[in-house]
C-alpha positions, 0 to 999 in steps of 0.5 A: 500500500502506498499513500501517494495514490489517492485511492488509498485515503484512509478516510474514504475507505471507512464506508466499506467497513460495515459491508465487509464485516457483514460479508465476513460473518458468513464466509469466515473460516470455511475450509477445503484443505484436505490431505493429499492422499484421498483429500483433494480439491476438485480441479476446476476454476473457482469463480470471481477470479479471471486469469490474465496474461502478459504479452511476450517479454522475451522471458523477462519477469515483472518487478512491479505493477501499479493500477491507478483505477479499475481500468488503467495499469502499468507493469515494469521489468527489472534489471538482470544483465547489462544487455537485457531489454527493459519493458514498460507495459500498459493496460487500459482495460483492467488487464485483459489486454497488455501492450508494450509501451516502451522497450529498450536498453539504451536508456533504461537498464531495468526498473524495480518500481513503477508508481503513478500518482494520477492517470498522466504522471508516473515514475520508474526507478531502478538500476544503471548501465555501465555508461551511467544511464538514468535510474529515475524516469518520469512521464506526464502523458500516461507513459507515452513518453518518458524522460530522465530525472536528475539523481544523486549519483548516476552509478547506483541502483535505486531500490525503492522510491516514495512519491509524495507529490511531483516535487517531493520524492524519497529514494532508498539506495542500499549501496553500503558506500554511496547509498542511504535515504535521499530527498528532493523537494523540487522534483529532482533538481536537487537532492539531499542525502538524509541518511547514510547507514553504511551496511544498513542502508535501506532497500525499502522506504515508506512515508505515511505522510510528509513527516512520518516514515520508515526505511529498512533493509530486510536482511541481516541484523535489526535494520528498521529506521523511523523519521518524524521530521520529514527525514531530517533525522532517522532513529533506529527501531529494534526490528528487521526491515520490510518488503511492504508497509502500510499505515492507516493512521499515525499509530496503526500499521503493518509490515511484511517480510514473509511474516506479517507484523502489526503496530499500534504505537507508531512502529515502536513495537511490532506484533507478529500475526498468525498466518494460515499454515498446515494441511496442504499449505506448503509455504505461508507468508506475505511478500506484498499486501494491499489494504482496502481499509483499516480492517481488510487486507489482501496478501500474496506469497503462500502456496499449497500442494494440490495433486503434486503441484504448487498452487498460489493462494491469497491471504485475507483478513477482515479484522486487521489481521487478528485472523488471517484466512486464505483463498484458492483463486483457481485449481486449474491455471496452475499459478505456483505463487503470487508475488504482486497484489494491487486493489484499487477498491473493495471490488477491483483487484489483481494478483500476478506471478512474476512472469506470465500471468495473473488474476483479476476480480471485479467482485472482491474475490470469491465468497469463500475463504478458508482456515487450514484443517490439519489432517492428523491421521488417515486411519479410519476411526471406529466412530464419529467423535468430537473431542474437548477443545484444548486448551480450555479455558483459552486465550485467544486460540484453541484447537478442536479435534474431531474424527469421522468414520465414513468417507464423503460425509458432510461436516459442519462445525459451528460456534455459538455464544452463551445465548445460542446465537450462531457465531461462525462456521469453522467447517462446512464441507464434505470430508473423508474418514480420518482425524482432523484438527481445526483452530479457533481464534477468540480474538474478536470475541468477549470473554465468556462461555461458548459452545461448539457443535459438530453435525455429520450428515450423509449425501441424503442429508440424513443426520449421522451424528451430532454433539455439542461441547462447551468452551471458555474464552478467558481474556 
């Protein structure tokens, strides 16, 4: 998420909060993760996501995408070798078709980031060629023409940039000798080196506003820095760097680097959030994420193993990361992992791998999200059984184990409050015989007594088993 794009105004997104919470109440915590042997997804496309394809870029990957609205977007390829051709590509029909807007080696050796602050004005930053070609370029006509901007040093690579306005730009340069944080207030005519941190020079920078910002290097020792005076001074925070960051206000923010962390005190302390893992999920992490508002976030970076193939998943939260669910956008197009994500509003979003294709939604993704169901055993039990949750009392997470004696039976595992009001469905699907474990988080609920109930039905909706147990959430 990046504040230079007006689509990400925190104030403008609050109106979506109520609708998304209503939606999440009945799509929450569904699960289709099944054990590979005998427990697989059906190999069909899941609705509301459409596959899209990039043009032929001679085998080049893409390093960044940027959509300014529901129709117009750009992508750029990175630097790999001196003789590579860099491509800037554009779509005007929401990614259904992409065209090469620029290609060449003479001026652009390769770009790490592309950002547009409106439909006309955009920037690219990246590497340099050995002849000292430009690493920072700008367009004022939607990318039809690009021209070079002055940079602090013609012979270093710009890792990241933050465009506050056409005049105000921050750069992150990780070179230990000549890098640091650089700032211009006149559109690049003059640059000020605001921080020189040697081996800790940052490769990412994020500015919440013109005063508050963060810079970091995501490898090595704790290397996260903050400014509260527009970069004139930077002080060290005892934490690692980041690959993506976003704040909804001056205190509340998230950063990713495989894991996901949240702060509620302006970055002074960060708490690691729990991401879905277990079952068929082979890797669970967030490379990049995009906030719809302070509660709803989409992330990319994990994968599950399905029919001996990796399939990329999207991670999703509707409560600021207290609970993260996942969505399998497809089971047929075989995208192994998603690297880039961009949402312009709650309905229109994109997720792309870094080579040939991606997916797009105009409806806010699928209506079904999942939490991992971990198969504990494929041995066929002698009976249906719902076990007591553990730990109990709990705060905020507890595990619920159950066993099924028949194949292809419908399992519904639900949670109710002490008045009998339905809270959430943890499981609502067909499963095969075996023993399973599912996690329940009480982060969003008050202390008290809750009940969980498992109902088992056959394919004719005849009830085979039902049992209810009590659990205590104690905060």
